[in-house]
C-alpha positions as CSV (number, residue, x, y, z in Angstrom):
1,M,-108.5,62.1,84.5
2,P,-107.2,63.9,87.6
3,K,-108.3,62.4,90.9
4,N,-110.1,65.5,92.0
5,P,-111.2,67.6,88.9
6,N,-112.8,70.3,91.1
7,Q,-109.5,71.0,92.9
8,R,-107.9,74.2,91.7
9,S,-104.2,74.1,90.8
10,K,-102.1,75.8,93.4
11,P,-100.0,78.8,92.4
12,V,-96.3,78.1,91.9
13,K,-94.4,79.0,95.0
14,R,-91.6,81.5,94.7
15,D,-89.5,80.0,97.5
16,E,-86.3,80.0,95.6
17,P,-86.3,83.7,94.5
18,M,-87.4,84.7,98.0
19,T,-84.6,82.7,99.6
20,G,-82.1,84.3,97.2
21,A,-83.4,87.8,97.9
22,M,-83.2,87.2,101.7
23,K,-79.6,86.0,101.3
24,F,-78.7,89.2,99.5
25,F,-80.6,91.3,102.0
26,L,-78.6,89.7,104.9
27,A,-75.4,90.1,103.0
28,G,-76.2,93.8,102.4
29,C,-76.9,94.3,106.1
30,V,-73.6,92.7,107.1
31,A,-71.8,94.9,104.5
32,E,-73.5,98.1,105.8
33,L,-72.5,97.1,109.4
34,Y,-68.9,96.7,108.3
35,L,-69.0,100.2,106.7
36,L,-70.4,101.7,109.9
37,I,-67.6,100.1,111.9
38,V,-65.0,101.5,109.5
39,R,-66.6,104.9,109.7
40,R,-66.6,104.8,113.5
41,L,-63.0,103.6,113.9
42,Y,-61.3,105.1,110.9
43,V,-63.2,108.1,109.5
44,N,-64.4,109.4,112.9
45,G,-61.6,107.9,115.0
46,N,-58.7,109.8,116.6
47,A,-55.4,110.5,114.9
48,Q,-53.7,107.3,116.0
49,Q,-56.7,105.1,115.0
50,Q,-56.7,106.7,111.5
51,I,-52.9,106.2,111.1
52,D,-53.2,102.5,112.2
53,W,-56.1,101.8,109.9
54,Y,-54.4,103.6,107.0
55,D,-51.1,101.9,107.4
56,K,-52.1,98.4,108.7
57,Y,-55.7,97.4,109.0
58,L,-57.0,98.4,105.5
59,W,-54.1,96.5,103.9
60,V,-54.9,93.5,106.1
61,L,-58.6,93.6,105.1
62,A,-57.6,93.9,101.4
63,G,-55.4,90.9,101.6
64,L,-57.9,88.9,103.6
65,G,-60.6,89.8,101.0
66,A,-58.3,88.6,98.1
67,V,-57.7,85.3,99.9
68,V,-61.4,84.8,100.5
69,L,-62.1,85.7,96.8
70,I,-59.6,83.1,95.5
71,L,-60.9,80.5,98.0
72,G,-64.5,81.1,96.8
73,V,-63.6,80.8,93.1
74,I,-61.6,77.5,93.8
75,L,-64.6,76.1,95.8
76,S,-67.0,77.0,93.1
77,V,-64.9,75.3,90.5
78,M,-64.5,72.2,92.7
79,W,-68.2,72.0,93.4
80,K,-69.4,72.8,89.8
81,A,-71.5,69.6,89.8
82,E,-73.4,70.5,93.0
83,R,-75.5,73.6,92.5
84,K,-76.0,74.6,96.1
85,K,-72.3,74.3,97.0
86,R,-71.3,76.1,93.8
87,V,-73.6,79.0,94.7
88,A,-72.2,79.1,98.2
89,G,-68.7,79.3,96.7
90,W,-69.7,82.2,94.5
91,Y,-71.3,84.0,97.5
92,T,-67.9,83.5,99.3
93,A,-66.0,84.9,96.4
94,G,-68.4,87.9,96.2
95,G,-67.9,88.7,99.9
96,G,-64.1,88.5,99.4
97,A,-64.2,90.8,96.4
98,F,-66.3,93.4,98.3
99,L,-63.9,93.3,101.3
100,A,-60.8,93.7,99.1
101,V,-62.2,96.4,96.8
102,S,-63.8,98.4,99.6
103,A,-60.6,98.4,101.6
104,L,-58.6,99.7,98.7
105,M,-61.2,102.3,97.8
106,I,-61.4,103.5,101.4
107,R,-57.6,103.8,101.6
108,A,-57.5,105.8,98.3
109,L,-60.5,108.1,98.8
110,N,-61.0,108.0,102.6
111,A,-64.3,109.3,103.9
112,S,-65.7,109.8,100.4
113,A,-65.4,106.1,99.6
114,V,-67.1,105.1,102.9
115,T,-70.0,107.5,102.1
116,L,-70.3,106.2,98.5
117,L,-70.2,102.6,99.5
118,S,-72.8,103.3,102.3
119,V,-75.2,104.4,99.5
120,V,-74.3,101.8,96.9
121,V,-74.8,98.8,99.3
122,P,-78.4,99.4,100.2
123,V,-79.3,100.5,96.7
124,A,-77.7,97.3,95.3
125,M,-79.5,95.2,98.0
126,L,-82.8,96.8,97.1
127,L,-82.3,96.2,93.3
128,V,-81.4,92.5,93.9
129,V,-84.6,92.0,95.8
130,L,-86.6,93.7,93.1
131,W,-85.0,91.6,90.3
132,S,-85.7,88.5,92.4
133,L,-89.3,89.2,93.2
134,Y,-90.9,91.8,90.9
135,D,-91.8,92.3,87.2
136,R,-88.9,92.7,84.8
137,E,-89.9,96.1,83.6
138,C,-90.2,97.3,87.2
139,A,-86.7,96.0,87.9
140,V,-85.2,97.6,84.8
141,A,-86.8,101.0,85.6
142,L,-85.7,101.0,89.2
143,T,-82.2,99.8,88.3
144,I,-81.9,102.8,85.8
145,L,-83.1,105.2,88.4
146,G,-81.0,103.8,91.2
147,V,-77.8,103.8,89.2
148,S,-78.6,107.4,88.0
149,L,-79.2,108.5,91.6
150,I,-75.7,107.3,92.5
151,F,-74.2,108.8,89.4
152,V,-75.7,112.2,90.1
153,W,-74.4,112.1,93.6
154,I,-70.9,111.3,92.2
155,C,-71.2,114.2,89.8
156,R,-72.2,116.6,92.5
157,R,-69.2,115.6,94.7
158,M,-66.6,115.3,92.0
159,F,-67.6,117.8,89.4
160,F,-65.1,120.5,90.5
161,N,-62.4,118.1,91.7
162,I,-59.1,119.0,90.1
163,Y,-58.2,115.3,89.6
164,Y,-61.5,113.7,88.6
165,G,-63.6,116.7,87.3
166,T,-62.8,116.0,83.6
167,L,-63.3,112.3,84.0
168,V,-66.7,112.9,85.6
169,R,-67.8,115.1,82.7
170,V,-66.8,112.5,80.1
171,A,-68.5,109.8,82.1
172,A,-71.7,111.9,82.3
173,V,-71.8,112.2,78.5
174,L,-71.2,108.4,78.1
175,F,-74.0,107.8,80.7
176,L,-76.4,109.9,78.7
177,V,-75.5,107.8,75.6
178,L,-76.2,104.6,77.7
179,L,-79.6,105.9,78.8
180,A,-80.5,106.5,75.1
181,A,-79.3,103.0,74.2
182,A,-81.3,101.5,77.1
183,A,-84.5,103.1,75.8
184,F,-83.7,102.1,72.2
185,L,-83.0,98.4,73.1
186,S,-86.1,98.2,75.2
187,R,-88.2,99.5,72.3
188,K,-86.5,97.0,69.9
189,A,-87.1,94.1,72.3
190,D,-90.7,95.1,72.7
191,R,-91.2,94.9,69.0
192,N,-89.8,91.4,69.0
193,G,-92.0,90.0,71.7
194,G,-89.6,91.0,74.6
195,K,-86.5,89.4,73.0
196,L,-83.3,91.0,71.9
197,G,-82.0,88.5,69.4
198,K,-82.3,85.2,71.2
199,V,-82.1,86.7,74.7
200,R,-85.3,87.5,76.5
201,L,-84.9,91.0,77.8
202,L,-88.6,91.8,78.8
203,P,-91.9,89.9,79.1
204,S,-93.9,89.7,75.9
205,D,-96.6,92.0,77.4
206,A,-94.2,94.4,79.1
207,D,-95.2,98.0,79.8
208,L,-92.4,100.2,78.5
209,L,-93.7,103.5,80.1
210,P,-91.8,103.0,83.4
211,I,-88.6,102.3,81.5
212,Y,-89.0,105.4,79.2
213,T,-89.9,107.5,82.2
214,A,-86.8,106.3,84.1
215,C,-84.5,107.0,81.2
216,G,-86.0,110.5,80.6
217,L,-85.8,111.5,84.3
218,S,-82.3,110.1,84.7
219,A,-81.1,112.0,81.6
220,A,-82.6,115.2,82.9
221,A,-81.0,114.7,86.3
222,V,-77.6,114.0,84.8
223,A,-77.9,117.0,82.4
224,A,-78.8,119.2,85.4
225,A,-75.8,117.9,87.3
226,L,-73.6,119.1,84.4
227,V,-75.1,122.6,84.7
228,S,-74.9,123.2,88.4
229,V,-74.0,121.4,91.6
230,N,-76.9,123.1,93.3
231,V,-79.4,121.9,90.7
232,A,-77.8,118.5,91.0
233,Y,-78.7,118.4,94.7
234,Y,-82.4,119.0,94.0
235,A,-82.3,116.5,91.0
236,M,-80.8,113.9,93.3
237,W,-83.6,114.3,95.8
238,A,-86.2,114.3,93.0
239,L,-84.8,110.9,91.7
240,A,-84.9,109.5,95.2
241,V,-88.6,110.5,95.6
242,V,-89.4,108.8,92.2
243,V,-87.5,105.7,93.2
244,F,-89.4,105.5,96.5
245,A,-92.8,106.1,94.9
246,L,-92.2,103.6,92.1
247,A,-91.0,101.0,94.6
248,V,-94.1,101.5,96.7
249,Y,-96.4,101.4,93.7
250,Y,-95.0,98.1,92.4
251,T,-94.9,96.6,95.9
252,V,-98.7,97.3,96.3
253,K,-99.3,96.0,92.7
254,Q,-97.3,92.8,93.5
255,L,-99.3,92.2,96.6
């Protein structure tokens, strides 16, 4: 018998997911600060600063990021028996990958890359926090909406680009197919107790309405972006409002 049968069992603490979410949050803040510095000194800098960044500093940052990426992978392999150190190694590798890829993107696309990354970083940071702390169906729905929001923004900016316009149209069609596949796989997993084969995709009692709604709204927004860039602008803001409202709803529900 337990020593105190009247004592209620304490709820399981979620310290580990909260710690992981806070790490990603801080990493996202550092990445956003880095992008603000690049915007200030490169995009909005004078002509000499722009030449120096384009010819020197971005290459240096790309090389430094590649070195940090390789170092992080090596440390993770060396520390594979120690979980905390291994995770620290992968964090290091991720930081190096972001530094290298962002520098190369900024050098290739200039201000457009900085703007895109400035949107992607906080969205990714928010999604990681959601996946760490909230219900799985909430995380799936908000992930779909967040990715769709970014994709609609890309469609609006690149739709009439002479180099990337055709590629964006093809990507939009593929994206619509992926949205349909996401809804279908969610339905299939729900019929199998939340599992897709042997992999648990959703909880056994998951509510699929947010996922279906996210897929439907995202498909409508992407289709609107293919029709007109002006319509895409309003569709983008509509998705942003839905993302905010859904995040607030699930935050209140979680509390």
